[in-house]
Each structure stands twice: as structure tokens, then as C-alpha cells.
DOZA-929385 format. One line per 2 residues: for each residue x, y, z of N, C-alpha, C, O. Coordinates in nm, 2 decimals, decimal comma, always signed. Example, Ala and Ser with C-alpha at 12.3 -4.5 7.8 and 13.67 -1.06 7.14 Angstrom:
% DOZA-929385
+1,32/-0,57/+0,78/+1,23/-0,45/+0,78/+1,32/-0,33/+0,78/+1,42/-0,33/+0,85  +1,28/-0,22/+0,71/+1,37/-0,11/+0,71/+1,29/+0,00/+0,79/+1,34/+0,11/+0,80
***
This chain:
% DOZA-929385
-1,39/-3,10/+2,54/-1,25/-3,07/+2,55/-1,21/-3,00/+2,68/-1,10/-3,00/+2,72  -1,31/-2,94/+2,74/-1,28/-2,87/+2,86/-1,32/-2,95/+2,99/-1,33/-2,89/+3,09
-1,35/-3,07/+2,97/-1,40/-3,16/+3,09/-1,28/-3,19/+3,18/-1,17/-3,16/+3,14  -1,31/-3,24/+3,29/-1,21/-3,26/+3,40/-1,10/-3,36/+3,35/-1,00/-3,32/+3,30
-1,12/-3,49/+3,38/-1,01/-3,59/+3,36/-1,02/-3,65/+3,21/-1,13/-3,69/+3,17  -0,91/-3,63/+3,14/-0,91/-3,68/+3,00/-0,81/-3,80/+2,98/-0,71/-3,80/+3,05
-0,84/-3,88/+2,89/-0,76/-4,00/+2,87/-0,63/-3,94/+2,79/-0,64/-3,83/+2,73  -0,52/-4,02/+2,79/-0,40/-3,97/+2,72/-0,44/-3,96/+2,57/-0,38/-3,87/+2,50
-0,52/-4,04/+2,52/-0,56/-4,03/+2,38/-0,63/-3,90/+2,34/-0,60/-3,83/+2,25  -0,72/-3,87/+2,43/-0,80/-3,74/+2,41/-0,71/-3,62/+2,43/-0,73/-3,52/+2,36
-0,62/-3,62/+2,52/-0,52/-3,51/+2,54/-0,44/-3,50/+2,41/-0,41/-3,38/+2,37  -0,40/-3,61/+2,35/-0,32/-3,60/+2,23/-0,40/-3,54/+2,11/-0,36/-3,46/+2,04
-0,53/-3,58/+2,10/-0,62/-3,53/+2,00/-0,64/-3,38/+2,02/-0,64/-3,30/+1,92  -0,66/-3,34/+2,14/-0,68/-3,20/+2,18/-0,55/-3,12/+2,14/-0,56/-3,01/+2,08
-0,44/-3,17/+2,17/-0,31/-3,10/+2,13/-0,30/-3,09/+1,98/-0,26/-2,99/+1,93  -0,34/-3,20/+1,90/-0,33/-3,19/+1,76/-0,43/-3,09/+1,71/-0,40/-3,02/+1,61
-0,54/-3,07/+1,77/-0,64/-2,97/+1,72/-0,58/-2,83/+1,74/-0,59/-2,74/+1,66  -0,51/-2,81/+1,86/-0,44/-2,68/+1,88/-0,33/-2,65/+1,78/-0,32/-2,54/+1,73
-0,25/-2,76/+1,75/-0,15/-2,74/+1,65/-0,21/-2,71/+1,51/-0,16/-2,62/+1,44  -0,31/-2,78/+1,47/-0,38/-2,76/+1,35/-0,44/-2,62/+1,34/-0,43/-2,55/+1,23
-0,50/-2,57/+1,45/-0,56/-2,44/+1,45/-0,45/-2,34/+1,43/-0,47/-2,24/+1,36  -0,33/-2,35/+1,50/-0,22/-2,26/+1,49/-0,16/-2,26/+1,34/-0,13/-2,15/+1,29
-0,15/-2,38/+1,28/-0,10/-2,39/+1,15/-0,20/-2,32/+1,05/-0,16/-2,25/+0,96  -0,33/-2,34/+1,07/-0,43/-2,27/+0,99/-0,42/-2,12/+1,00/-0,43/-2,04/+0,90
-0,40/-2,07/+1,12/-0,39/-1,93/+1,15/-0,27/-1,87/+1,08/-0,28/-1,76/+1,03  -0,16/-1,94/+1,07/-0,04/-1,89/+1,00/-0,07/-1,89/+0,85/-0,01/-1,79/+0,78
-0,14/-1,98/+0,80/-0,17/-1,98/+0,65/-0,27/-1,88/+0,61/-0,28/-1,83/+0,50  -0,37/-1,85/+0,70/-0,48/-1,76/+0,67/-0,42/-1,62/+0,64/-0,48/-1,55/+0,55
-0,32/-1,58/+0,71/-0,27/-1,44/+0,68/-0,23/-1,42/+0,54/-0,27/-1,31/+0,48  -0,16/-1,51/+0,48/-0,12/-1,49/+0,34/-0,24/-1,50/+0,25/-0,25/-1,43/+0,15
-0,34/-1,58/+0,28/-0,46/-1,59/+0,20/-0,54/-1,46/+0,20/-0,59/-1,42/+0,10  -0,55/-1,41/+0,32/-0,62/-1,28/+0,33/-0,55/-1,17/+0,25/-0,61/-1,09/+0,18
-0,41/-1,17/+0,26/-0,34/-1,07/+0,19/-0,36/-1,09/+0,04/-0,36/-0,99/-0,04  -0,37/-1,21/+0,00/-0,39/-1,24/-0,15/-0,53/-1,18/-0,19/-0,54/-1,14/-0,31
-0,62/-1,18/-0,10/-0,75/-1,13/-0,14/-0,75/-0,97/-0,16/-0,83/-0,92/-0,23  -0,65/-0,91/-0,10/-0,64/-0,76/-0,11/-0,58/-0,73/-0,24/-0,58/-0,61/-0,28
-0,52/-0,82/-0,32/-0,47/-0,79/-0,45/-0,59/-0,75/-0,54/-0,58/-0,65/-0,61  -0,71/-0,82/-0,53/-0,82/-0,78/-0,61/-0,87/-0,64/-0,57/-0,90/-0,56/-0,66
-0,87/-0,61/-0,44/-0,90/-0,47/-0,40/-0,81/-0,37/-0,45/-0,85/-0,26/-0,50  -0,68/-0,40/-0,44/-0,58/-0,30/-0,49/-0,59/-0,28/-0,65/-0,58/-0,17/-0,69
-0,62/-0,39/-0,72/-0,64/-0,38/-0,87/-0,76/-0,29/-0,90/-0,75/-0,20/-0,99  -0,86/-0,30/-0,82/-0,98/-0,22/-0,84/-0,95/-0,07/-0,81/-0,99/+0,02/-0,88
-0,87/-0,05/-0,70/-0,83/+0,09/-0,66/-0,74/+0,15/-0,77/-0,75/+0,27/-0,80  -0,65/+0,07/-0,83/-0,56/+0,12/-0,94/-0,64/+0,16/-1,06/-0,62/+0,25/-1,13
-0,74/+0,07/-1,09/-0,83/+0,10/-1,21/-0,91/+0,23/-1,18/-0,92/+0,31/-1,27  -0,96/+0,25/-1,06/-1,03/+0,36/-1,03/-0,95/+0,49/-1,04/-0,99/+0,59/-1,08
-0,82/+0,47/-0,99/-0,73/+0,59/-0,99/-0,70/+0,63/-1,14/-0,70/+0,75/-1,17  -0,69/+0,53/-1,23/-0,66/+0,56/-1,37/-0,78/+0,63/-1,43/-0,76/+0,72/-1,51
-0,90/+0,58/-1,40/-1,02/+0,64/-1,46/-1,04/+0,78/-1,41/-1,08/+0,87/-1,49  -1,02/+0,80/-1,28/-1,04/+0,93/-1,22/-0,93/+1,03/-1,28/-0,96/+1,15/-1,30
-0,81/+0,98/-1,30/-0,71/+1,07/-1,36/-0,75/+1,12/-1,50/-0,74/+1,23/-1,53  -0,80/+1,03/-1,58/-0,85/+1,06/-1,71/-0,96/+1,17/-1,70/-0,96/+1,27/-1,77
-1,06/+1,15/-1,61/-1,17/+1,24/-1,60/-1,12/+1,38/-1,55/-1,16/+1,48/-1,59  -1,03/+1,37/-1,45/-0,98/+1,50/-1,39/-0,89/+1,58/-1,50/-0,90/+1,70/-1,50
-0,82/+1,50/-1,58/-0,74/+1,57/-1,68/-0,84/+1,64/-1,78/-0,81/+1,75/-1,83  -0,94/+1,58/-1,81/-1,04/+1,63/-1,90/-1,11/+1,76/-1,84/-1,13/+1,86/-1,90
-1,14/+1,75/-1,71/-1,20/+1,86/-1,64/-1,10/+1,98/-1,63/-1,14/+2,09/-1,65  -0,98/+1,95/-1,60/-0,88/+2,06/-1,59/-0,86/+2,12/-1,73/-0,84/+2,24/-1,74
-0,86/+2,04/-1,83/-0,85/+2,10/-1,97/-0,97/+2,19/-2,00/-0,94/+2,30/-2,06  -1,09/+2,15/-1,96/-1,20/+2,24/-1,98/-1,19/+2,36/-1,90/-1,22/+2,47/-1,95
-1,15/+2,35/-1,78/-1,13/+2,46/-1,69/-1,02/+2,56/-1,74/-1,04/+2,68/-1,74  -0,91/+2,50/-1,80/-0,81/+2,59/-1,86/-0,86/+2,66/-1,98/-0,83/+2,78/-2,00
-0,95/+2,60/-2,05/-1,01/+2,67/-2,17/-1,10/+2,79/-2,12/-1,10/+2,89/-2,18  -1,18/+2,76/-2,02/-1,27/+2,87/-1,97/-1,18/+2,98/-1,91/-1,21/+3,10/-1,93
-1,07/+2,94/-1,84/-0,98/+3,05/-1,78/-0,92/+3,13/-1,89/-0,89/+3,25/-1,87  -0,88/+3,07/-2,00/-0,82/+3,15/-2,11/-0,92/+3,24/-2,18/-0,88/+3,34/-2,23
-1,04/+3,19/-2,18/-1,15/+3,28/-2,25/-1,19/+3,39/-2,16/-1,22/+3,50/-2,21  -1,20/+3,37/-2,03/-1,25/+3,47/-1,94/-1,16/+3,47/-1,81/-1,20/+3,42/-1,71
-1,05/+3,54/-1,83/-0,95/+3,55/-1,72/-1,00/+3,61/-1,60/-0,97/+3,57/-1,49  -1,08/+3,71/-1,61/-1,13/+3,79/-1,49/-1,22/+3,70/-1,41/-1,21/+3,70/-1,28
-1,30/+3,61/-1,47/-1,40/+3,53/-1,39/-1,33/+3,40/-1,34/-1,36/+3,37/-1,23  -1,25/+3,34/-1,42/-1,20/+3,20/-1,38/-1,05/+3,20/-1,35/-1,00/+3,10/-1,31
-0,98/+3,31/-1,37/-0,83/+3,31/-1,35/-0,78/+3,27/-1,21/-0,70/+3,18/-1,20  -0,84/+3,33/-1,11/-0,79/+3,30/-0,97/-0,83/+3,16/-0,93/-0,75/+3,09/-0,87
-0,95/+3,12/-0,97/-1,00/+2,98/-0,94/-0,91/+2,88/-1,01/-0,88/+2,77/-0,96  -0,87/+2,91/-1,14/-0,79/+2,82/-1,21/-0,65/+2,80/-1,15/-0,59/+2,70/-1,15
-0,60/+2,92/-1,10/-0,47/+2,91/-1,04/-0,47/+2,83/-0,91/-0,38/+2,75/-0,89  -0,58/+2,84/-0,83/-0,59/+2,76/-0,71/-0,61/+2,61/-0,75/-0,56/+2,53/-0,68
-0,69/+2,58/-0,85/-0,71/+2,45/-0,90/-0,58/+2,38/-0,94/-0,55/+2,26/-0,92  -0,49/+2,46/-1,01/-0,36/+2,41/-1,05/-0,28/+2,38/-0,93/-0,21/+2,28/-0,93
-0,28/+2,46/-0,83/-0,21/+2,43/-0,71/-0,26/+2,30/-0,64/-0,18/+2,22/-0,59  -0,39/+2,28/-0,64/-0,44/+2,16/-0,58/-0,40/+2,04/-0,67/-0,36/+1,93/-0,61
-0,41/+2,05/-0,80/-0,37/+1,94/-0,89/-0,22/+1,91/-0,86/-0,18/+1,79/-0,86  -0,13/+2,01/-0,85/+0,01/+1,98/-0,82/+0,03/+1,90/-0,69/+0,10/+1,81/-0,68
-0,04/+1,95/-0,58/-0,03/+1,89/-0,45/-0,08/+1,74/-0,46/-0,02/+1,66/-0,40  -0,19/+1,72/-0,52/-0,25/+1,58/-0,54/-0,15/+1,50/-0,61/-0,13/+1,38/-0,57
-0,09/+1,54/-0,72/+0,00/+1,46/-0,80/+0,13/+1,43/-0,71/+0,18/+1,32/-0,72  +0,17/+1,53/-0,64/+0,29/+1,50/-0,55/+0,26/+1,39/-0,44/+0,34/+1,31/-0,42
+0,14/+1,40/-0,39/+0,09/+1,30/-0,29/+0,09/+1,16/-0,35/+0,13/+1,07/-0,28  +0,03/+1,15/-0,46/+0,02/+1,02/-0,53/+0,16/+0,97/-0,56/+0,18/+0,85/-0,54
+0,24/+1,05/-0,61/+0,38/+1,01/-0,64/+0,45/+0,96/-0,51/+0,52/+0,86/-0,51  +0,43/+1,03/-0,40/+0,49/+1,00/-0,28/+0,45/+0,86/-0,23/+0,53/+0,78/-0,18
+0,32/+0,84/-0,23/+0,26/+0,71/-0,19/+0,31/+0,60/-0,28/+0,35/+0,49/-0,23  +0,32/+0,62/-0,41/+0,37/+0,52/-0,50/+0,52/+0,49/-0,47/+0,56/+0,38/-0,49
+0,60/+0,59/-0,43/+0,73/+0,57/-0,40/+0,75/+0,49/-0,27/+0,84/+0,40/-0,27  +0,66/+0,51/-0,18/+0,67/+0,43/-0,05/+0,64/+0,29/-0,09/+0,71/+0,19/-0,04
+0,53/+0,27/-0,17/+0,50/+0,13/-0,21/+0,61/+0,06/-0,28/+0,64/-0,06/-0,26  +0,68/+0,14/-0,37/+0,79/+0,08/-0,45/+0,91/+0,05/-0,36/+0,97/-0,06/-0,38
+0,94/+0,14/-0,26/+1,05/+0,11/-0,17/+1,02/-0,01/-0,08/+1,11/-0,10/-0,06  +0,90/-0,03/-0,03/+0,87/-0,14/+0,05/+0,87/-0,27/-0,03/+0,93/-0,37/+0,01
+0,82/-0,27/-0,15/+0,82/-0,39/-0,24/+0,96/-0,43/-0,28/+0,99/-0,54/-0,28  +1,04/-0,33/-0,31/+1,18/-0,35/-0,35/+1,25/-0,42/-0,24/+1,33/-0,52/-0,26
+1,24/-0,37/-0,12/+1,31/-0,43/+0,00/+1,25/-0,57/+0,03/+1,33/-0,66/+0,06  +1,12/-0,58/+0,02/+1,06/-0,71/+0,06/+1,10/-0,82/-0,04/+1,13/-0,93/+0,00
+1,10/-0,79/-0,17/+1,13/-0,89/-0,27/+1,28/-0,90/-0,29/+1,32/-0,99/-0,37  +1,36/-0,82/-0,23/+1,50/-0,83/-0,25/+1,56/-0,77/-0,37/+1,67/-0,81/-0,42
+1,49/-0,67/-0,43/+1,54/-0,60/-0,55/+1,65/-0,51/-0,51/+1,65/-0,45/-0,40  +1,74/-0,48/-0,60/+1,85/-0,38/-0,57/+1,80/-0,24/-0,58/+1,85/-0,15/-0,51
+1,70/-0,21/-0,67/+1,65/-0,08/-0,68/+1,49/-0,08/-0,69/+1,43/-0,18/-0,72  +1,44/+0,04/-0,66/+1,29/+0,06/-0,68/+1,24/+0,04/-0,82/+1,13/-0,01/-0,84
+1,33/+0,07/-0,91/+1,29/+0,05/-1,06/+1,26/-0,09/-1,09/+1,18/-0,12/-1,18  +1,34/-0,18/-1,03/+1,31/-0,33/-1,05/+1,17/-0,37/-1,00/+1,11/-0,46/-1,06
+1,13/-0,30/-0,89/+1,00/-0,34/-0,84/+0,89/-0,30/-0,93/+0,78/-0,36/-0,94  +0,91/-0,19/-1,01/+0,81/-0,14/-1,10/+0,81/-0,22/-1,23/+0,71/-0,23/-1,30
+0,92/-0,28/-1,26/+0,94/-0,36/-1,39/+0,89/-0,29/-1,51/+0,80/-0,34/-1,59  +0,94/-0,16/-1,53/+0,90/-0,08/-1,65/+0,76/-0,05/-1,66/+0,70/-0,03/-1,77
+0,69/-0,04/-1,55/+0,55/-0,01/-1,54/+0,53/+0,10/-1,44/+0,62/+0,13/-1,35  +0,42/+0,17/-1,44/+0,39/+0,27/-1,35/+0,31/+0,22/-1,23/+0,30/+0,29/-1,13
+0,25/+0,10/-1,24/+0,17/+0,04/-1,14/+0,24/-0,09/-1,10/+0,27/-0,17/-1,18  +0,26/-0,11/-0,97/+0,31/-0,23/-0,92/+0,20/-0,33/-0,90/+0,11/-0,31/-0,82
+0,20/-0,44/-0,97/+0,09/-0,54/-0,96/+0,12/-0,63/-0,85/+0,22/-0,71/-0,85  +0,04/-0,63/-0,74/+0,07/-0,71/-0,62/+0,05/-0,85/-0,65/+0,09/-0,93/-0,56
-0,01/-0,89/-0,76/-0,03/-1,03/-0,79/+0,11/-1,11/-0,80/+0,12/-1,23/-0,76  +0,21/-1,04/-0,84/+0,34/-1,10/-0,86/+0,43/-1,09/-0,74/+0,55/-1,13/-0,74
+0,39/-1,03/-0,63/+0,46/-1,02/-0,51/+0,46/-1,15/-0,43/+0,35/-1,20/-0,40  +0,57/-1,21/-0,41/+0,57/-1,34/-0,34/+0,57/-1,33/-0,19/+0,51/-1,42/-0,12
+0,64/-1,24/-0,14/+0,66/-1,23/+0,01/+0,56/-1,12/+0,07/+0,61/-1,03/+0,14  +0,43/-1,14/+0,05/+0,34/-1,05/+0,10/+0,33/-1,05/+0,26/+0,29/-0,96/+0,32
+0,36/-1,16/+0,31/+0,35/-1,18/+0,46/+0,48/-1,16/+0,53/+0,50/-1,20/+0,65  +0,58/-1,09/+0,47/+0,70/-1,05/+0,54/+0,69/-0,92/+0,61/+0,71/-0,81/+0,55
+0,64/-0,92/+0,73/+0,61/-0,80/+0,81/+0,74/-0,73/+0,86/+0,73/-0,61/+0,89  +0,85/-0,81/+0,87/+0,97/-0,75/+0,92/+1,03/-0,64/+0,84/+1,08/-0,54/+0,89
+1,02/-0,66/+0,70/+1,07/-0,56/+0,61/+1,00/-0,42/+0,62/+1,06/-0,32/+0,63  +0,87/-0,42/+0,63/+0,79/-0,30/+0,64/+0,83/-0,23/+0,77/+0,84/-0,10/+0,77
+0,85/-0,30/+0,87/+0,89/-0,24/+1,00/+1,03/-0,18/+0,99/+1,05/-0,08/+1,04  +1,12/-0,26/+0,92/+1,25/-0,21/+0,91/+1,26/-0,08/+0,82/+1,33/+0,01/+0,85
+1,18/-0,08/+0,71/+1,18/+0,03/+0,62/+1,12/+0,16/+0,69/+1,17/+0,27/+0,68  +1,01/+0,14/+0,75/+0,93/+0,25/+0,81/+0,98/+0,30/+0,94/+0,98/+0,42/+0,97
+1,02/+0,21/+1,03/+1,05/+0,24/+1,17/+1,20/+0,22/+1,20/+1,26/+0,30/+1,27  +1,26/+0,11/+1,15/+1,40/+0,08/+1,18/+1,41/-0,04/+1,28/+1,31/-0,09/+1,31
+1,53/-0,07/+1,32/+1,54/-0,19/+1,40/+1,50/-0,17/+1,54/+1,47/-0,27/+1,61  +1,49/-0,05/+1,59/+1,45/-0,02/+1,72/+1,33/+0,07/+1,73/+1,33/+0,19/+1,71
+1,21/+0,01/+1,77/+1,08/+0,09/+1,76/+1,09/+0,21/+1,86/+1,02/+0,30/+1,84  +1,17/+0,20/+1,97/+1,17/+0,30/+2,07/+1,23/+0,43/+2,01/+1,20/+0,54/+2,05
+1,32/+0,41/+1,92/+1,38/+0,53/+1,85/+1,37/+0,51/+1,70/+1,46/+0,47/+1,63  +1,25/+0,55/+1,64/+1,23/+0,54/+1,50/+1,33/+0,61/+1,42/+1,38/+0,72/+1,46
+1,37/+0,55/+1,31/+1,47/+0,62/+1,22/+1,41/+0,74/+1,15/+1,29/+0,75/+1,13  +1,50/+0,82/+1,11/+1,46/+0,94/+1,04/+1,50/+0,93/+0,89/+1,59/+0,85/+0,86
+1,44/+1,01/+0,80/+1,47/+1,00/+0,66/+1,35/+0,99/+0,57/+1,24/+1,00/+0,62  +1,38/+0,98/+0,44/+1,27/+0,98/+0,35/+1,20/+0,84/+0,35/+1,27/+0,74/+0,37
+1,07/+0,84/+0,34/+0,99/+0,72/+0,34/+0,99/+0,65/+0,47/+0,98/+0,52/+0,47  +1,00/+0,72/+0,58/+0,99/+0,66/+0,71/+0,86/+0,71/+0,78/+0,80/+0,80/+0,74
+0,84/+0,64/+0,90/+0,72/+0,68/+0,98/+0,73/+0,82/+1,02/+0,63/+0,89/+1,03  +0,85/+0,87/+1,06/+0,86/+1,01/+1,10/+0,84/+1,10/+0,99/+0,78/+1,21/+1,01
+0,88/+1,07/+0,87/+0,86/+1,15/+0,75/+0,71/+1,16/+0,72/+0,66/+1,26/+0,68  +0,64/+1,05/+0,74/+0,49/+1,05/+0,72/+0,42/+1,14/+0,82/+0,32/+1,21/+0,79
+0,47/+1,13/+0,94/+0,41/+1,21/+1,05/+0,42/+1,36/+1,04/+0,34/+1,43/+1,08  +0,53/+1,41/+0,97/+0,55/+1,55/+0,96/+0,50/+1,60/+0,83/+0,51/+1,72/+0,80
***
């Protein structure tokens, strides 16, 4: 394909290969994104399992703190602060996911994106490869001057 003089037929074949390669590259992106659905489902299952274990651990810790306030009281108070911060972070991340999915799929509200569930199943998202919406939600129409507000790139940075 990189030799010197080519016949018109060979030039046409080479051009067709280039077009085919470009078309395949466009389709691969959505296929790759579909494979991340499995990874996301695994992460959501892990999150649920860890939440159950952590709730059990915090329950045991609360019992120890109530039995021996002098020994476990300050540690339990610190652990409660960490638990609150972690819960707020998880909620914030889920809100960002909901906002992006709602905008991408054209829902009127974030509640529609969740469909009466606490976990958004990415398997049902049709427009996974719509990169313009995530840019619009997080940065705005002009990258040189990112927008400010909740669930934006500036909000994440601060």
C-alpha cells in the first residue's frame, strides 16, 4: 500500500480500506463503552456489599462505645464523622451520574434517570457515546471559561 506508482484500482481499494477503518473506529467506541457496563455493575455490587459490612461494623462499634464510653467514645465520634463524609461523597457522585444521564438521555428530571431505583443501570442507557452532553454539563459551551455551579468541573475542583 505504500509503494510508489499505484493503479487506479489499487488506489480505490486503499481508499476503501481507510474508510472501513474509520467506520470501525467510530463503532468501536460504543462497543468499548458497553463493556464498561459489566465493570460498573461489579462496582455497584461491591459498593452494596461493602455498605452492608460497614453498617454491621459501625453497629458493633456503637455497641462497644455505649458499653465503654471512656475507651471508645472519641474514636466512635470520629468514625461517625468519617461515615457521614463518605456517605455525602457517595451521594454527590451518584447525583453527578444522575445529572449526566438525565441530560444525555433527554429526561426532564434526574428522578426519571433513576427510574424509582437507587442505582442507575447503565445497560439501559442508549446514548453512551454522546460526549457533547458531559462536556456541556461539566464545563459549559466554552471550555476557556468553564461554567460555575453545582455538579460542574469547577465544583469538583474546589
